[in-house]
C-alpha positions as CSV (number, residue, x, y, z in Angstrom):
1,X,103.3,92.6,80.3
2,X,101.0,92.4,77.9
3,X,98.6,90.4,76.6
4,X,97.3,89.2,73.2
5,X,94.6,87.2,71.4
6,X,92.4,85.0,73.8
7,X,95.1,84.8,76.1
8,X,94.7,88.4,76.6
9,X,91.9,88.4,79.0
10,X,92.4,84.7,80.6
11,X,95.3,85.4,82.6
12,X,100.3,89.4,78.9
13,X,128.9,108.0,77.5
14,X,127.2,111.4,77.0
15,X,125.0,112.9,79.6
16,X,123.0,110.3,80.2
17,X,122.5,109.1,84.1
18,X,125.4,108.3,86.2
19,X,125.2,104.7,87.0
20,X,126.7,102.5,89.7
21,X,128.2,99.6,88.6
22,X,128.9,96.5,90.5
23,X,132.3,94.1,89.8
24,X,132.0,91.1,91.7
25,X,135.1,88.0,91.6
26,X,134.0,85.1,93.1
27,X,137.4,83.2,93.9
28,X,137.4,81.8,97.4
29,X,134.6,83.4,97.8
30,X,136.0,86.4,97.5
31,X,134.2,89.9,96.1
32,X,133.8,93.5,96.0
33,X,131.4,95.8,95.1
34,X,131.2,99.4,94.0
35,X,127.4,100.0,94.2
36,X,125.0,102.5,95.4
37,X,123.4,100.7,98.0
38,X,121.8,102.7,100.3
39,X,119.3,104.6,98.1
40,X,117.6,101.0,97.6
41,X,117.9,99.9,101.4
42,X,114.9,102.7,102.3
43,X,112.3,100.4,100.7
44,X,112.9,97.0,102.4
45,X,110.1,98.1,104.5
46,X,107.8,98.6,101.7
47,X,107.8,95.4,100.0
48,X,106.9,92.9,103.0
49,X,106.6,89.6,100.6
50,X,107.7,86.2,100.8
51,X,111.3,87.4,100.7
52,X,113.4,87.5,103.8
53,X,113.2,91.0,104.6
54,X,116.5,91.0,107.0
55,X,119.0,90.5,103.7
56,X,119.4,92.3,101.0
57,X,119.9,90.7,97.4
58,X,122.6,92.7,95.7
59,X,124.0,90.0,92.7
60,X,122.7,86.9,91.1
61,X,124.7,85.0,89.0
62,X,123.3,82.0,87.6
63,X,125.2,79.2,85.5
64,X,122.8,77.0,84.5
65,X,122.1,73.9,81.9
66,X,118.8,73.4,80.5
67,X,117.3,70.6,78.5
68,X,114.3,70.4,76.8
69,X,113.0,66.9,76.5
70,X,109.3,65.9,75.6
71,X,106.9,67.5,77.7
72,X,109.3,68.8,80.2
73,X,112.5,70.8,80.9
74,X,115.6,69.4,82.9
75,X,117.5,72.1,84.9
76,X,120.8,72.2,86.8
77,X,123.6,74.2,87.6
78,X,124.3,76.5,90.2
79,X,122.5,80.1,91.2
80,X,125.0,82.4,93.4
81,X,123.1,84.9,95.3
82,X,125.2,88.2,97.2
83,X,124.0,88.9,100.3
84,X,124.6,91.9,102.6
85,X,122.9,91.5,106.0
86,X,120.3,94.2,107.2
87,X,119.4,92.6,110.4
88,X,121.8,91.0,112.9
89,X,118.5,88.9,114.5
90,X,118.1,85.2,114.2
91,X,120.4,82.3,113.3
92,X,118.9,81.7,110.0
93,X,118.5,83.8,106.9
94,X,116.3,81.9,103.6
95,X,116.2,82.8,99.9
96,X,113.7,81.7,98.3
97,X,112.9,78.4,95.9
98,X,110.6,76.2,95.2
99,X,110.5,72.5,96.4
100,X,110.1,71.2,92.7
101,X,113.9,71.7,92.7
102,X,116.0,69.5,94.5
103,X,119.1,71.0,96.4
104,X,122.7,69.2,96.6
105,X,124.7,71.6,98.2
106,X,124.9,75.0,99.7
107,X,128.1,76.9,100.0
108,X,128.7,80.2,102.1
109,X,131.4,82.4,101.4
110,X,133.1,79.7,99.6
111,X,132.3,77.2,102.9
112,X,130.3,74.0,102.6
113,X,127.0,74.7,104.8
114,X,124.3,73.1,106.0
115,X,120.7,74.2,104.9
116,X,116.7,73.1,105.0
117,X,115.2,72.9,102.4
118,X,111.4,72.9,102.4
119,X,108.2,75.2,102.1
120,X,109.7,76.8,99.3
121,X,112.2,78.0,101.6
122,X,116.1,77.7,101.5
123,X,116.9,78.0,105.1
124,X,120.8,78.5,105.5
125,X,122.6,79.2,108.8
126,X,123.9,83.0,108.9
127,X,127.6,83.2,109.3
128,X,129.6,86.4,111.0
129,X,130.7,87.9,108.0
130,X,127.9,90.8,107.3
131,X,128.4,90.0,103.5
132,X,127.7,86.6,101.9
133,X,128.2,85.0,99.0
134,X,125.7,82.0,99.0
135,X,126.5,79.3,95.9
136,X,123.5,77.2,95.8
137,X,123.9,73.9,93.6
138,X,120.6,72.1,92.4
139,X,119.0,70.5,89.5
140,X,115.3,69.1,88.7
141,X,112.3,69.8,86.5
142,X,110.8,73.3,87.3
143,X,107.5,73.7,88.3
144,X,105.0,76.9,87.0
145,X,103.2,79.2,88.2
146,X,101.4,82.8,87.9
147,X,101.7,82.8,84.4
148,X,103.7,80.0,83.6
149,X,107.0,80.9,85.0
150,X,108.8,78.2,83.1
151,X,107.6,77.1,79.5
152,X,108.5,75.3,76.4
153,X,107.0,73.9,73.0
154,X,108.5,70.8,70.5
155,X,107.2,71.6,67.7
156,X,110.1,75.3,67.0
157,X,111.8,73.7,70.0
158,X,111.6,76.3,72.3
159,X,111.8,77.4,76.2
160,X,111.9,80.2,77.7
161,X,111.0,82.2,81.7
162,X,108.3,84.4,82.5
163,X,108.8,85.3,86.5
164,X,106.4,88.1,87.1
165,X,105.0,88.0,89.9
166,X,105.8,84.7,91.9
167,X,107.9,82.9,89.6
168,X,111.4,83.5,89.7
169,X,111.6,81.1,92.8
170,X,110.5,78.2,89.9
171,X,114.0,78.1,88.4
172,X,116.6,79.8,90.7
173,X,117.0,81.2,94.4
174,X,116.2,84.2,95.2
175,X,114.9,86.8,97.5
176,X,110.8,86.9,96.2
177,X,110.3,91.0,96.8
178,X,110.3,93.3,93.6
179,X,111.6,96.1,95.6
180,X,115.0,94.6,96.7
181,X,117.0,95.4,93.4
182,X,120.2,93.6,92.5
183,X,123.2,95.9,91.3
184,X,123.6,93.5,89.1
185,X,123.8,90.0,87.4
186,X,125.6,87.8,85.4
187,X,123.4,84.4,83.4
188,X,125.0,81.8,82.0
189,X,123.0,79.4,80.1
190,X,124.3,75.7,78.6
191,X,122.1,74.6,75.5
192,X,122.5,72.0,72.9
193,X,124.7,73.2,69.5
194,X,121.4,73.8,67.3
195,X,119.8,76.1,69.9
196,X,120.4,79.9,70.8
197,X,120.6,81.0,74.5
198,X,119.3,84.7,75.1
199,X,119.1,86.9,78.7
200,X,119.7,90.3,79.8
201,X,122.4,92.2,79.4
202,X,125.0,91.9,77.0
203,X,126.4,88.6,75.2
204,X,129.9,88.3,76.4
205,X,131.2,84.7,76.1
206,X,130.0,81.5,73.5
207,X,131.7,78.3,74.7
208,X,131.6,75.7,72.3
209,X,131.5,72.5,74.3
210,X,133.0,69.4,72.8
211,X,129.6,67.6,73.8
212,X,127.1,69.3,71.2
213,X,126.6,72.0,73.5
214,X,127.1,75.7,73.8
215,X,127.3,77.9,76.6
216,X,126.1,81.5,76.1
217,X,127.5,83.8,79.1
218,X,125.7,87.6,79.5
219,X,126.4,90.6,81.8
220,X,123.9,93.0,82.9
221,X,125.4,95.6,84.7
222,X,122.4,98.0,86.3
223,X,120.3,97.8,89.0
224,X,117.2,94.4,87.9
225,X,114.4,93.4,89.9
226,X,114.7,89.5,90.5
227,X,111.5,88.8,88.4
228,X,113.4,91.0,85.0
229,X,115.8,88.4,84.9
230,X,115.4,85.8,82.0
231,X,116.6,83.3,79.2
232,X,115.2,82.7,76.0
233,X,116.4,79.2,74.0
234,X,114.9,78.5,70.6
235,X,117.0,77.9,67.1
236,X,116.6,81.8,66.6
237,X,117.4,83.7,63.7
238,X,119.3,87.2,65.1
239,X,119.2,90.5,63.2
240,X,120.4,93.2,64.7
241,X,118.6,97.4,63.8
242,X,120.0,100.2,65.9
243,X,118.9,103.1,67.8
244,X,120.8,106.1,66.6
245,X,120.5,108.2,69.9
246,X,123.6,111.0,69.3
247,X,125.4,112.3,66.5
248,X,128.4,109.6,67.0
249,X,126.5,107.0,68.9
250,X,123.8,104.1,68.3
251,X,122.4,101.4,70.8
252,X,121.9,98.0,69.2
253,X,118.8,96.2,69.2
254,X,119.2,93.2,69.1
255,X,116.5,90.6,67.4
256,X,115.6,86.6,67.9
257,X,113.0,85.1,66.1
258,X,111.6,82.1,65.3
259,X,112.7,80.5,61.9
260,X,108.9,80.6,60.7
261,X,108.4,84.0,62.3
262,X,111.4,85.8,60.6
263,X,110.3,84.7,57.2
264,X,107.0,86.8,58.2
265,X,108.0,91.1,56.6
266,X,105.3,92.9,58.9
267,X,106.8,91.4,62.0
268,X,110.3,92.8,60.8
269,X,108.5,96.2,59.6
270,X,107.3,96.3,62.9
271,X,110.4,95.5,64.5
272,X,111.9,98.4,62.4
273,X,109.8,100.7,64.0
274,X,111.5,100.5,67.1
275,X,114.4,102.8,66.8
276,X,111.5,105.5,66.1
277,X,110.3,104.4,69.6
278,X,113.0,104.6,71.4
279,X,113.7,107.9,70.2
280,X,110.3,109.5,70.8
281,X,110.3,107.6,74.6
282,X,113.7,109.1,75.4
283,X,112.3,112.8,74.1
284,X,109.4,112.3,76.6
285,X,111.1,110.3,79.3
286,X,114.8,110.8,79.1
287,X,117.5,108.9,77.7
288,X,116.8,105.2,77.2
289,X,117.4,103.4,80.6
290,X,120.3,100.7,79.4
291,X,122.0,102.8,76.7
292,X,125.6,101.3,77.7
293,X,124.5,97.8,76.9
294,X,121.5,97.4,74.4
295,X,117.9,96.8,73.5
296,X,115.8,94.3,71.7
297,X,113.2,91.1,71.5
298,X,113.5,87.2,71.9
299,X,110.7,85.5,71.0
300,X,109.3,83.1,73.3
301,X,105.8,80.9,72.8
302,X,103.7,82.7,75.9
303,X,100.5,84.4,74.0
304,X,101.7,88.1,74.8
305,X,104.8,89.8,75.5
306,X,107.3,90.3,79.0
307,X,109.4,93.3,79.8
308,X,112.3,91.7,80.5
309,X,115.0,94.4,81.1
310,X,117.1,94.5,78.2
311,X,115.1,91.9,76.0
312,X,111.5,92.0,76.2
313,X,110.0,88.5,75.6
314,X,107.8,88.6,72.9
315,X,104.8,85.9,71.5
316,X,104.4,85.5,67.7
317,X,101.3,87.8,67.3
318,X,102.8,90.1,69.8
319,X,105.3,92.4,67.1
320,X,103.0,95.0,66.9
321,X,103.1,98.6,67.2
322,X,101.3,98.7,70.9
323,X,102.4,95.7,71.9
324,X,106.5,96.6,71.2
325,X,105.9,100.6,72.5
326,X,104.1,98.9,75.3
327,X,107.2,96.8,76.2
328,X,109.5,99.6,75.4
329,X,107.8,102.0,77.5
330,X,108.3,99.1,80.6
331,X,112.3,99.8,80.1
332,X,111.5,103.2,81.8
333,X,108.3,102.3,83.7
334,X,108.8,99.0,85.6
335,X,112.7,98.4,85.1
336,X,114.3,101.6,85.9
337,X,111.8,102.4,88.5
338,X,110.0,99.3,89.6
339,X,106.8,98.7,91.9
340,X,108.1,98.5,95.6
341,X,105.2,96.1,95.5
342,X,102.7,94.4,93.3
343,X,99.9,96.7,94.6
344,X,101.8,99.8,93.1
345,X,101.2,97.6,89.5
346,X,99.6,101.0,88.3
347,X,103.0,102.4,88.1
348,X,104.3,99.9,85.8
349,X,101.2,98.2,83.6
350,X,99.5,102.0,83.7
351,X,102.1,104.1,81.8
352,X,103.0,101.3,80.1
353,X,99.5,101.2,78.6
354,X,99.4,105.0,78.4
355,X,102.6,105.1,76.2
356,X,100.6,103.0,73.6
357,X,98.3,106.1,73.2
358,X,101.2,108.5,73.5
359,X,103.3,106.6,70.7
360,X,100.6,107.2,68.5
361,X,100.2,110.5,69.3
362,X,103.9,111.2,68.7
363,X,103.9,109.6,65.4
364,X,100.4,110.5,63.9
365,X,99.2,113.1,66.1
366,X,96.8,114.2,68.9
367,X,93.4,112.5,66.8
368,X,95.0,109.0,66.6
369,X,95.6,109.8,70.7
370,X,92.5,110.6,71.5
371,X,90.9,107.7,69.1
372,X,93.4,105.3,71.8
373,X,91.9,106.5,74.7
374,X,88.5,106.0,73.6
375,X,89.5,102.2,72.8
376,X,91.0,102.1,76.1
377,X,87.8,103.3,78.1
378,X,85.1,100.4,76.1
379,X,85.4,98.3,73.8
380,X,82.2,96.2,73.0
381,X,82.1,92.8,72.7
382,X,79.8,89.9,74.0
383,X,82.3,90.8,77.0
384,X,82.8,94.3,77.2
385,X,86.3,95.1,78.3
386,X,87.9,99.0,79.1
387,X,88.4,100.9,81.7
388,X,84.4,101.5,81.9
389,X,84.5,97.7,83.0
390,X,87.0,98.0,85.8
391,X,85.8,96.8,89.3
392,X,88.3,96.8,92.3
393,X,90.3,99.6,92.9
394,X,93.6,100.2,90.9
395,X,95.9,100.1,94.0
396,X,95.9,95.9,94.2
397,X,94.4,95.0,97.6
398,X,94.2,91.5,96.7
399,X,98.0,90.7,95.4
400,X,97.6,87.1,96.2
401,X,95.2,86.7,93.0
402,X,97.8,86.8,90.3
403,X,94.6,87.4,87.8
404,X,93.8,90.2,90.2
405,X,96.9,92.0,89.9
406,X,97.4,91.6,86.3
407,X,93.1,92.8,85.4
408,X,93.1,93.4,82.2
409,X,90.3,96.2,82.5
410,X,91.8,97.4,85.5
411,X,95.9,97.3,85.4
412,X,96.0,98.4,82.2
413,X,93.1,100.2,80.9
414,X,91.6,102.2,83.5
415,X,95.5,102.3,84.7
416,X,96.3,104.4,81.7
417,X,93.2,106.0,81.7
418,X,94.2,107.7,85.4
419,X,98.1,108.7,84.0
420,X,96.1,110.7,80.7
421,X,93.5,112.0,83.2
422,X,96.7,113.1,85.3
423,X,97.9,114.9,82.1
424,X,95.0,116.4,81.2
425,X,94.8,118.1,84.8
426,X,98.6,119.1,85.4
427,X,99.0,120.1,81.5
428,X,101.1,118.6,79.1
429,X,104.9,121.2,80.9
430,X,104.1,120.0,84.2
431,X,103.1,116.5,83.4
432,X,106.0,115.5,81.2
433,X,108.1,117.3,84.2
434,X,106.8,115.3,87.0
435,X,107.8,111.6,84.5
436,X,111.1,112.6,83.9
437,X,111.9,114.0,88.0
438,X,110.3,110.6,89.0
439,X,112.4,108.7,86.5
440,X,115.2,110.6,87.5
441,X,114.7,110.7,91.3
442,X,117.9,110.1,93.1
443,X,115.5,107.9,95.7
444,X,113.7,105.9,93.2
445,X,115.9,106.1,89.8
446,X,116.9,102.1,89.3
447,X,115.3,101.5,92.7
448,X,111.6,100.8,93.8
449,X,108.9,103.4,94.1
450,X,105.4,103.3,95.4
451,X,102.1,105.0,94.0
452,X,102.9,107.7,97.1
453,X,106.1,108.2,96.0
454,X,105.1,109.1,92.6
455,X,102.3,110.9,94.3
456,X,104.8,113.1,96.2
457,X,106.8,114.0,92.9
458,X,103.7,115.1,91.3
459,X,103.3,117.3,94.2
460,X,106.6,118.9,94.5
461,X,106.8,119.2,90.9
462,X,102.9,121.3,90.1
463,X,102.8,122.4,93.5
464,X,99.5,121.0,93.8
465,X,98.1,119.1,96.8
466,X,96.5,116.0,94.9
467,X,94.7,114.1,97.5
468,X,91.5,114.4,95.8
469,X,92.9,113.1,92.6
470,X,94.9,110.2,93.9
471,X,92.2,109.2,96.6
472,X,89.2,108.8,94.2
473,X,90.9,107.3,90.9
474,X,93.8,105.0,92.3
475,X,91.7,103.8,96.0
476,X,88.2,104.5,94.2
477,X,86.4,101.5,92.6
478,X,84.0,103.4,90.4
479,X,83.8,106.2,88.1
480,X,81.6,109.3,87.7
481,X,78.2,109.2,85.5
482,X,76.9,112.4,85.0
483,X,73.5,114.4,83.8
484,X,73.9,117.6,83.0
485,X,71.0,120.3,82.1
486,X,71.5,123.6,80.6
487,X,69.6,126.8,79.6
488,X,70.6,130.0,77.7
489,X,69.1,133.4,79.3
490,X,69.4,136.8,78.7
491,X,69.6,139.5,82.0
492,X,67.9,143.0,81.5
493,X,71.3,144.7,81.1
494,X,71.5,142.5,77.5
495,X,74.4,140.2,79.5
496,X,73.8,136.6,77.7
497,X,74.3,133.4,80.5
498,X,74.7,130.2,80.4
499,X,73.7,127.6,83.1
500,X,74.2,124.4,84.1
501,X,73.2,121.8,86.1
502,X,75.8,118.7,86.8
503,X,74.5,116.1,88.9
504,X,77.0,112.9,89.9
505,X,75.3,109.6,90.3
506,X,76.1,108.2,93.6
507,X,78.5,106.0,93.7
508,X,80.2,103.3,96.3
509,X,83.3,105.1,96.6
510,X,83.7,107.5,96.3
511,X,80.2,109.0,96.7
512,X,81.0,111.4,93.9
513,X,84.1,112.2,92.0
514,X,85.8,116.1,92.2
515,X,87.5,117.1,88.4
516,X,87.6,120.2,86.5
517,X,85.3,119.1,83.5
518,X,85.6,120.6,79.8
519,X,82.6,122.0,78.2
520,X,82.5,123.1,74.7
521,X,80.2,125.4,74.1
522,X,78.7,126.5,70.7
523,X,77.6,129.7,69.3
524,X,76.0,130.4,65.8
525,X,79.5,132.0,64.7
526,X,81.7,129.6,66.6
527,X,83.1,127.0,69.9
528,X,84.9,128.2,72.8
529,X,85.8,125.8,75.1
530,X,85.4,126.2,78.9
531,X,86.4,124.1,82.4
532,X,84.6,124.0,85.8
533,X,85.7,122.8,89.0
534,X,83.2,120.7,89.7
535,X,83.2,119.2,94.0
536,X,80.0,118.4,95.0
537,X,77.4,115.8,93.7
538,X,74.9,118.2,92.1
539,X,76.5,121.9,91.5
540,X,75.2,124.5,89.3
541,X,76.9,127.4,87.6
542,X,76.4,130.3,85.4
543,X,78.8,131.5,82.9
544,X,78.5,134.7,80.9
545,X,78.9,134.4,77.2
546,X,79.2,136.3,74.1
547,X,75.8,135.8,72.7
548,X,73.0,133.1,72.6
549,X,74.2,129.4,73.1
550,X,72.9,127.3,70.6
551,X,74.4,124.0,71.8
552,X,77.1,122.3,74.3
553,X,79.0,119.4,74.4
554,X,80.9,117.8,77.5
555,X,84.3,116.7,77.4
556,X,84.3,115.5,73.6
557,X,88.5,114.7,74.4
558,X,88.0,112.4,77.3
559,X,89.5,114.3,79.7
560,X,88.0,112.3,82.1
561,X,86.6,108.3,82.5
562,X,83.2,108.4,82.7
563,X,79.6,107.5,81.4
564,X,77.0,110.3,80.5
565,X,73.6,110.0,81.4
566,X,72.2,112.5,79.3
567,X,72.4,116.7,78.4
568,X,69.2,118.1,78.3
569,X,68.1,121.3,76.9
570,X,65.5,122.6,79.8
571,X,63.3,125.6,80.6
572,X,64.3,125.2,84.4
573,X,66.4,122.5,86.4
574,X,64.9,120.1,88.2
575,X,65.9,119.8,92.0
576,X,66.8,117.0,93.4
577,X,65.1,116.9,97.2
578,X,68.0,116.9,100.2
579,X,68.0,113.5,102.0
580,X,70.0,112.9,105.2
581,X,72.9,110.5,104.6
582,X,76.7,109.6,105.6
583,X,79.1,107.9,103.5
584,X,81.7,105.6,103.5
585,X,84.9,106.8,103.8
586,X,87.2,106.6,100.8
587,X,89.9,105.6,100.7
588,X,89.5,102.9,103.5
589,X,91.5,101.3,105.0
590,X,93.6,104.4,104.7
591,X,96.8,106.5,105.6
592,X,97.4,109.4,106.1
593,X,94.4,111.0,105.5
594,X,90.9,109.8,104.5
595,X,87.8,112.2,103.3
596,X,84.3,112.0,105.1
597,X,81.3,113.1,102.8
598,X,77.6,113.2,104.8
599,X,74.4,114.9,103.0
600,X,72.0,117.2,105.5
601,X,68.2,117.5,104.5
602,X,67.8,120.9,106.8
603,X,70.5,123.0,108.7
604,X,71.4,121.4,111.9
605,X,73.9,121.5,115.2
606,X,76.2,118.7,113.8
607,X,78.5,116.5,115.8
608,X,80.9,114.2,113.6
609,X,83.2,112.1,116.3
610,X,85.8,109.5,115.9
611,X,85.0,106.5,118.0
612,X,87.3,103.3,118.9
613,X,86.5,100.1,119.3
614,X,85.3,100.1,122.9
615,X,83.2,103.2,122.1
616,X,85.5,106.0,123.4
617,X,84.9,109.4,121.7
618,X,88.8,110.0,120.2
619,X,88.6,112.7,118.0
620,X,85.9,115.3,117.2
621,X,86.0,116.5,113.3
622,X,83.1,118.6,114.0
623,X,80.7,120.5,116.6
624,X,78.8,123.3,114.3
625,X,75.7,124.3,112.4
626,X,75.7,123.5,109.2
627,X,73.9,124.6,106.7
628,X,71.2,121.6,104.3
629,X,73.5,120.4,101.2
630,X,76.4,117.8,100.7
631,X,79.3,118.7,103.2
632,X,82.9,116.9,103.3
633,X,86.1,116.4,105.7
634,X,89.3,115.6,104.8
635,X,90.5,113.9,108.1
636,X,94.1,113.4,109.1
637,X,94.6,111.7,112.3
638,X,97.4,112.5,114.4
639,X,97.5,110.6,117.5
640,X,95.7,107.5,116.1
641,X,97.0,103.9,116.0
642,X,96.5,101.5,113.5
643,X,92.7,99.3,114.0
644,X,89.6,100.2,113.5
645,X,87.5,103.3,114.1
646,X,84.3,104.7,114.2
647,X,82.7,107.5,112.7
648,X,79.1,108.9,113.9
649,X,77.5,111.9,112.8
650,X,74.8,113.1,115.0
651,X,72.2,115.9,114.1
652,X,68.8,116.7,115.1
653,X,67.6,114.6,111.5
654,X,68.9,111.2,113.8
655,X,72.3,109.5,114.0
656,X,74.3,107.8,111.3
657,X,77.7,105.5,112.2
658,X,80.0,103.5,109.9
659,X,83.4,102.1,110.6
660,X,86.6,102.7,109.0
661,X,90.6,101.5,109.6
662,X,93.4,103.3,109.7
663,X,96.9,101.5,109.2
664,X,100.0,103.9,109.7
């Protein structure tokens, strides 16, 4: 999803993967399914959303009539949900459906059955069979939530859906959980005959009625998260371009524009660049995920764009190179692999926003990429925006707030910078190998994943422990602020030395950042680049160099999200006095590990202990003499249960205690 304009900040068969396709026959409530269900079931425990966790929704069949009146939309018809029971407990199961819609009747496996519709849940008695097909007949005027789950405008006229994150139950019964993907879906939309209806997948049938209506039937045969099901209705001007992904094969790019927009040549020019964008992303991320069907754009009246699977919904001002690239990238990051919880929205929006920068590099070169990273870092104005202005962790704590989930500076800009920094840390070879293995991983591909899942792939591919990276950037709430002093010296043997002192301002969480710091060292006859590992709040370095240093530049290519408080050439380094302090652990809450840092003003015997709520000692992290300076311990609980604990630092300089929360 991407916002634009003022709305931006207010609320936006070849060697391709072997996909399990689902087929269904609904006569008399009978069905059969050829699908890869066992993989997806591994993720059912990760979401814990309003959706009923005792069921697995593997099929959606929407058969709706949609009418647009003055100021509102009228909807009627049915939705059939294919369900597999994953738990035998309880006498009922439920689907999520807004109370603004009136349920007329419910059939389960062809038999009419009682139901209870209240508190936005449709409760249905559980039959004995393991596989159920619940067909719900309903009607009404949908309510709207989030970004406007159902929208309309009379001037075009047009209507549309935008369900992310919690809006799908506003217009069809579903299991409201992004980790539970259906194997496939069918969407049938009946509208008046001067309008065109667009939905996911391929148009399989167009039926012209004798009542001045036309029914459009779409079928999508890939796994899909419920919030990515969509419709868009307008008197569209339709045209097709093509992405030639192989010598003898092309993917249709279906485009549906409002009549006035279709006359805008700059819009058409931007759309014509989609094929090139898909080619670049296919080269970097792997083949377009829905290659057996299509990609496309359907204009709608919202002030941004939304990555509905195979058919992105686009606002009138969204037909730009950046936003087209953003929504196209979501077909990989968000649609092929979907965030398992809204806390993990970084996996969708961070990677799609990073892709806006990447497409510039692929089309125009490295300098264009760097310029876009700079743009995402900080955009001055009356209200400054960008990654440096982000507050809170990129791993979203408050998912009850839609604006918190989709905070532009945090989830998008800082999220993209984290992807960029991971690229800089790993190098291109390991970075792009990580992305492809993540997208093709048998557990996550056409499925859902968490940030922990992505981290496990990155660590497996790189062979590195990335605990420090994810803890400070995904779960931390700040960014480093550097003060740098430097001087050069000449030893008695004629060896030139560059001496550096790097100091970070104290942050909240974490107190300081660990990173590989790039410096450009300038000499009279040329430059060289060095990278120094920085894992202390104050750290000094002595580097042998070939001649007298005439200047240094810190991180000119934006490897690190940071502020530079000053770079000063000095004769002698300032020495900051050491203090006695205990930092807040990070991440907090934590699982599986957390970092506890402390500073000693003088050498001392140090006891660092973990206490429970009753003050009982449950673990000992340190009991030894340590020198003055900064210290840090990575704590991995082995026997603790979930709960609140305290860590206590006992030294000759005093006793300090802080609270932490462990989640198993």
